C-alpha positions in Angstrom: 0.0 0.0 0.0 1.3 3.5 -0.9 -0.9 5.4 1.6 -2.5 4.7 4.9 -5.6 6.7 4.1 -6.6 9.9 2.4 -5.3 12.1 5.2 -1.9 10.5 4.9 -2.0 11.0 1.1 -3.0 14.7 1.5 -0.1 15.4 3.9 2.4 13.8 1.7 1.0 15.6 -1.3 1.2 18.9 0.6 4.9 18.3 1.1 5.4 18.3 -2.7 3.4 21.5 -3.1 5.1 23.7 -0.5 6.8 25.7 -3.3 3.4 27.3 -3.9 2.9 28.7 -0.4 3.9 32.2 -1.4 1.5 32.3 -4.3 -2.1 33.4 -4.4 -3.5 29.9 -4.0 -6.9 28.3 -3.7 -7.3 24.5 -3.3 -10.3 22.7 -4.8 -11.1 19.1 -4.2 -13.1 16.7 -6.3 -15.9 15.1 -4.4 -16.2 12.9 -2.7 -12.8 11.2 -2.0 -10.7 14.1 -3.2 -11.9 16.6 -0.6 -10.3 15.0 2.5 -7.0 14.9 0.5 -7.5 18.6 -0.6 -8.3 19.7 3.0 -4.8 18.5 4.2 -3.2 20.4 1.3 -5.1 23.6 2.0 -4.3 23.3 5.7 -0.6 22.9 5.0 -0.5 25.8 2.5 -2.7 28.1 4.6 -5.0 28.4 1.6 -8.8 28.4 1.2 -10.7 25.3 0.2 -13.6 24.7 -2.1 -15.0 21.8 -4.2 -14.9 21.5 -8.0 -18.0 19.5 -8.8 -17.8 17.2 -11.9 -19.9 14.2 -12.9 -18.9 11.3 -15.0 -21.1 10.5 -18.0 -21.5 6.7 -17.9 -22.7 4.5 -20.7 -26.4 3.8 -20.3 -26.0 0.0 -20.6 -22.6 -0.3 -19.0 -22.4 2.2 -16.1 -18.9 1.2 -15.0 -17.5 2.6 -18.2 -17.4 6.4 -18.6 -17.9 8.2 -21.9 -17.0 11.6 -20.6 -17.6 14.1 -17.8 -19.3 17.4 -17.1 -18.6 20.3 -14.8 -20.2 23.6 -13.7 -20.3 26.5 -16.2 -21.3 24.1 -19.0 -18.0 22.3 -19.3 -18.2 18.9 -20.9 -15.6 16.4 -22.1 -16.8 13.6 -24.4 -14.7 10.6 -25.4 -15.9 10.5 -29.0 -14.2 7.1 -29.6 -16.2 5.4 -26.8 -19.4 7.1 -27.9 -18.8 5.9 -31.5 -17.8 2.3 -30.6 -20.7 2.0 -28.1 -23.1 3.4 -30.7 -24.6 6.0 -28.2 -27.1 8.2 -30.0 -27.2 12.0 -29.5 -30.5 11.6 -27.6 -29.1 9.0 -25.3 -26.0 11.2 -24.6 -28.2 14.3 -24.0 -30.4 12.3 -21.6 -27.4 11.1 -19.5 -26.0 14.6 -19.5 -29.2 16.3 -18.4 -29.6 13.8 -15.5 -26.0 14.2 -14.3 -26.2 18.0 -14.5 -29.2 18.0 -12.1 -27.2 15.9 -9.7 -24.1 18.1 -10.2 -26.0 21.2 -9.1 -27.6 19.4 -6.2 -24.3 18.2 -4.9 -22.7 21.7 -5.3 -25.5 23.2 -3.1 -25.2 20.3 -0.6 -21.5 20.6 -0.2 -21.2 24.3 0.1 -24.1 24.7 2.5 -25.2 28.1 1.2 -21.7 29.5 0.9 -20.7 31.2 -2.3 -18.3 29.6 -4.7 -14.8 30.8 -4.3 -13.7 33.2 -7.1 -10.8 31.6 -9.0 -10.0 34.5 -11.4 -6.3 35.4 -11.4 -5.3 32.8 -8.9 -3.2 29.6 -8.8 -5.7 26.8 -8.4 -4.6 23.4 -7.1 -7.0 20.7 -8.2 -6.9 17.7 -5.9 -8.3 14.2 -6.2 -7.5 10.9 -4.3 -6.3 9.3 -7.5 -6.8 9.0 -11.3 -7.9 6.0 -13.2 -9.4 7.2 -16.4 -8.7 10.9 -16.0 -12.0 12.2 -17.4 -13.2 13.9 -14.2 -9.8 15.4 -13.4 -9.6 16.8 -16.9 -13.1 18.2 -16.6 -12.1 19.8 -13.3 -9.1 21.5 -14.8 -11.2 22.9 -17.6 -13.9 24.2 -15.2 -11.1 26.0 -13.4 -10.0 27.6 -16.7 -13.6 28.6 -17.4 -13.8 30.3 -14.1 -10.6 32.4 -14.8 -7.9 30.5 -13.0 -4.6 31.9 -14.0 -2.6 28.7 -13.3 -3.9 25.2 -12.9 -1.9 22.7 -10.8 -3.3 19.1 -10.8 -2.2 17.3 -7.6 -2.9 13.6 -7.1 -1.4 10.9 -4.9 -1.6 8.1 -7.4 -2.5 7.6 -11.1 -2.3 5.2 -13.9 0.9 5.8 -15.8 -1.0 5.6 -19.1 -3.0 8.7 -18.2 -0.1 11.1 -17.3 0.5 12.5 -20.8 -3.3 13.2 -21.2 -3.5 14.9 -17.8 -0.6 17.2 -18.6 -2.6 18.6 -21.5 -5.0 20.3 -19.2 -2.8 21.4 -16.3 0.1 23.9 -16.2 1.7 21.6 -13.6 1.1 18.0 -12.6 2.2 16.6 -9.3 1.7 12.9 -8.9 3.3 10.9 -6.1 2.9 7.4 -7.5 2.5 6.0 -11.0 2.6 2.2 -10.4 3.1 0.1 -13.5 0.5 -2.5 -12.3 -2.3 0.0 -11.7 -5.7 -1.5 -11.6 -7.8 0.7 -9.3 -7.2 3.7 -7.0 -8.3 1.8 -3.9 -5.6 -0.8 -4.2 -3.0 1.8 -3.2 -4.7 2.8 0.1 -4.8 0.7 3.3 -8.0 2.5 4.2 -10.2 3.6 1.2 -13.5 3.8 3.0 -16.3 5.6 1.1 -16.7 9.4 1.8 -20.3 10.6 2.3 -21.8 13.8 1.1 -22.1 14.9 4.7 -18.4 14.3 5.4 -17.6 16.5 2.4 -19.8 19.3 3.6 -18.3 19.0 7.1 -14.8 19.1 5.8 -15.5 22.2 3.8 -17.2 24.0 6.7 -14.4 23.2 9.1 -11.7 24.3 6.8 -13.6 27.5 5.9 -14.0 28.4 9.5 -10.2 28.5 9.9 -9.8 31.5 7.6 -11.1 35.0 7.7 -13.8 36.2 5.3 -11.4 38.0 3.0 -9.4 34.9 2.3 -12.5 32.7 2.1 -13.9 34.9 -0.7 -10.6 34.9 -2.5 -10.3 38.7 -2.6 -6.7 38.9 -1.7 -4.8 40.7 -4.5 -3.1 43.9 -3.5 -4.8 46.9 -5.2 -2.8 49.7 -3.6 0.9 50.0 -2.8 2.7 53.3 -2.1 5.5 54.9 -0.2 4.2 56.9 2.8 5.4 59.2 5.5 3.9 58.6 9.0 4.1 61.3 11.7 5.4 60.1 15.1 5.7 63.1 17.3 8.0 65.6 15.6 9.5 63.0 13.3 8.1 61.7 10.0 8.9 58.0 9.5 9.2 56.4 6.1 7.0 53.5 5.3 5.6 51.3 2.6 1.8 50.7 2.6 0.1 47.9 0.9 -3.7 47.6 1.0 -5.3 44.4 -0.4 -8.8 44.6 -1.6 -11.2 43.3 1.1 -8.4 43.5 3.8 -9.3 41.8 7.0 -6.7 43.5 9.1 -3.3 45.2 9.0 0.2 44.4 10.2 2.8 47.0 11.0 6.3 45.7 10.4 8.5 47.5 13.0 11.9 47.8 11.4 15.2 49.1 12.9 18.9 48.2 12.9 19.5 48.0 9.2 16.4 45.9 8.5 14.5 48.5 6.5 11.4 48.6 4.3 13.7 48.1 1.3 14.9 44.7 2.6 13.9 41.8 0.3 13.3 39.7 3.4 10.8 42.1 4.9 9.1 42.6 1.5 8.8 38.9 1.1 7.1 38.5 4.5 4.8 41.4 3.7 3.8 39.8 0.4 2.9 36.6 2.1 0.7 38.5 4.5 -0.9 40.5 1.6 -1.8 37.4 -0.3 -3.7 36.2 2.7 -5.8 39.4 2.8 -3.7 41.3 5.4 -2.6 44.9 4.7 0.9 45.8 5.7 3.0 48.9 6.6 6.7 48.4 6.5 7.7 51.2 8.9 11.3 52.4 9.4 11.5 53.5 13.1 14.7 55.5 12.5 15.8 57.9 9.9 18.8 57.1 7.8 20.9 59.6 9.7 19.8 58.2 13.1 20.7 54.7 12.2 24.4 55.7 11.9 24.4 56.0 15.7 24.1 52.4 16.9 22.9 53.5 20.3 19.6 54.6 18.6 19.1 51.1 17.2 19.1 49.7 20.8 17.0 52.5 22.3 14.0 50.3 22.6 11.9 52.9 24.5 12.5 55.4 21.7 11.6 52.9 19.0 8.5 51.8 20.9 7.3 55.4 21.5 7.6 56.1 17.7 5.8 52.8 16.9 2.9 53.6 19.2 2.7 57.2 17.9 2.7 56.1 14.3 0.1 53.5 14.9 -2.3 56.1 16.4 -1.8 58.2 13.3 -2.3 55.2 10.9 -5.6 54.3 12.6 -7.0 57.6 11.3 -6.2 56.7 7.7 -9.4 56.0 5.8 -7.9 52.9 4.1 -7.5 51.3 7.5 -11.2 51.3 7.9 -11.1 50.7 11.7 -9.6 47.2 11.1 -7.4 45.6 13.8 -3.6 46.4 13.6 -1.0 43.9 14.7 2.8 44.2 15.1 5.6 42.2 13.5 9.1 43.1 14.5 12.5 42.0 13.3 15.8 42.6 15.0 15.4 45.3 17.7 12.1 46.2 16.1 10.7 43.1 17.8 11.5 44.4 21.2 9.9 47.8 20.2 6.7 46.0 19.1 6.5 44.2 22.4 7.3 47.3 24.4 4.6 49.3 22.6 2.1 46.4 22.9 2.5 46.5 26.7 1.0 50.0 26.9 -2.5 49.9 28.6 -4.2 51.6 25.6 -2.2 49.7 22.9 -5.2 47.8 21.5 -2.9 45.4 19.5 -4.5 42.0 19.0 -1.3 40.1 18.1 2.5 40.5 18.0 5.1 38.4 16.1 8.8 38.5 16.6 10.6 37.2 13.5 14.3 36.6 14.1 14.0 39.4 16.7 15.4 40.3 20.1 12.4 40.2 22.5 14.8 39.9 25.4 15.5 43.6 25.0 11.9 44.3 26.1 12.1 42.1 29.3 11.2 44.9 31.6 7.8 45.2 29.9 7.0 41.7 28.9 4.8 40.9 31.9 2.5 43.7 30.8 1.9 42.3 27.3 -1.6 40.9 27.0 -1.7 40.4 23.3 -0.9 36.8 21.9 2.8 36.6 21.0 4.5 34.4 18.5 8.3 34.2 18.6 10.0 32.8 15.4 13.6 31.7 15.5 15.9 29.5 13.4 17.1 26.4 15.2 20.7 27.1 14.2 20.5 30.6 15.6 21.4 29.3 19.0 22.3 32.5 20.9 19.1 34.3 19.7 17.1 31.1 20.3 18.2 31.1 24.0 17.4 34.8 24.3 13.9 34.2 22.9 13.3 31.4 25.4 14.3 33.7 28.2 11.9 36.3 26.9 9.1 33.7 26.5 9.4 32.8 30.1 8.4 36.3 31.1 5.3 36.4 29.0 2.0 35.9 30.9 -0.5 35.8 28.1 -0.9 33.4 25.1 2.4 32.8 23.5 4.3 30.3 21.3 7.9 29.7 20.2 8.1 28.5 16.6 11.5 27.1 15.6 12.3 26.9 11.9 14.4 23.8 11.2 17.9 24.1 9.7 17.6 27.9 9.7 20.1 30.6 10.8 19.4 34.2 11.9 18.2 35.7 8.6 16.4 32.6 7.4 18.6 32.5 4.3 18.5 28.7 3.8 16.1 27.2 1.1 12.5 27.3 2.3 13.4 28.8 5.7 12.0 32.3 5.1 8.9 30.8 3.5 8.4 28.7 6.7 8.9 31.8 9.0 6.5 33.9 6.9 4.0 31.0 7.0 4.1 30.9 10.8 3.5 34.7 11.0 0.7 34.6 8.5 -1.2 31.9 10.4 -0.7 33.7 13.7 -2.2 36.9 12.4 -5.0 35.2 10.6 -6.0 33.4 13.8 -5.8 36.5 16.0 -6.6 39.5 13.8 -9.7 38.2 12.0 -11.1 35.1 13.6 -14.3 33.8 12.1 -17.2 34.5 14.4 -18.9 31.3 15.5 -22.6 31.0 14.8 -24.9 31.2 17.8 -26.1 27.8 19.0 -29.8 27.0 18.7 -31.6 26.5 22.0 
C-alpha cells in the first residue's frame, strides 16, 4: 500500500506543493474522495478550500464505463471514440448529461451549505483528487477552473495510472503525482483504508476548513490593489513606510523595522507579500531615519523605538484605508522588542504580536505587561538568539508560542526557511486579527 488513508495522502502531497505557499493559491477538491485529501493540502499551505464538482457520463447499458464528464459552467468532455464504438445516440447522450447535470447542481449546493463559490480568477488553483484511473473527471475539473478564470492550474494527485499522465498534462500547467505504479488496476488498491466518503463528510470538511480562515481569504479577494511609499508622523519625526492595502483586507500588520532591517529589505518585503496574499494589509515602517541609524545607540534605544511605533500606529488608525480594522505588530531585530514594548501600553489595542528573528529579550522589563498573543519565530541554528527568545518567552504571561524553523540561521537564508517563517507569521495573524465569528447555537 502506498498510503495509509486519504489524510496520509494529503499530507504527503502537501509536502510536494510547499513551493506554492507564497502564491495566491486556492485549493479545490473533487468530491467525494478528493476533498479530504485537498483539506490537508489547504491546511498545510494556509489556503482556502472549495469543491470543484464534476460528474462522469456513464454508458447507459454499461455504467462502470465512462464516456466523458461534465462540470459547472457548461464544461463537458466527451470521449468520442467510446461514444462511437458503443453506438450511443445523440438523444441518449443528452439524456445522460441532463440527468447528471441536475445531480451536479444538487451536490454543489449540498457541499457548500449556502456558501458562495470561491472566485478563481487570477489565482493559482490546485485541483486535488484521491487518484486518477481514467482521468476524465480530473480533466473536466481543470477545464472548469480555466472557465472560471484560474490563472494557473496545478493538478495534484497521490496516485494515477501511468498511461494517463500524458493526457492529464494537456489540461494542467503543472502536474504533481506521487505514485504511477506500472501495475495500476484501481485507485483503492493503493490505500490501506479507502472507505467511502459521504456527502455529509464532504460538507463538514469544507465547513471546518472555511471556519479556519477570515472572510477576506474565504472569498478569494486577496490581490493587492494599492501600494505606495508613505510618511507617517510620530511626534515631531516623520517616519518612512511602505503601505500595501489588499482589496477586502481583514486586518493590518505594521512591520516595525530598525537596525539596518528597513522597508527596502527583500526579506521584509517577502514577509509582507505573504501577508498581503492572505488578505492582510501591511505597513513596512522604518522606526529610525537614515541619519539616526548611523548612531548604533539609537538602534538599541527600545523605549524610543516603541514610542515612535505607538505614535505612528495612532496616526495610521485615522487613515481611511485602515477602515477601523485591527492592527498587529511584526518586529525583526530590535524592532521586535519595540513591538512588544509598545504592545505593553495599557491603551495599545494590539490583537497580536510576532517577533521574526528578533530580540524580544531587550523588552524584558515590559513583557509581563503584554496581554496580546505573542509568537516568537527563530531559526534552530541561531542558538544565541534562540536562547534569548526562550528567556523572553518565560516572562510572557498571556498566550504565546515559540516557533522554531528547522535548519535555519538568523536571517532565514536557507532554502525554504523564510517561507516557513512567513507562514508561521501569516497563520498567527489570521487566527488572531480576524477570527471567524462562530454562529450562535440554537436553543
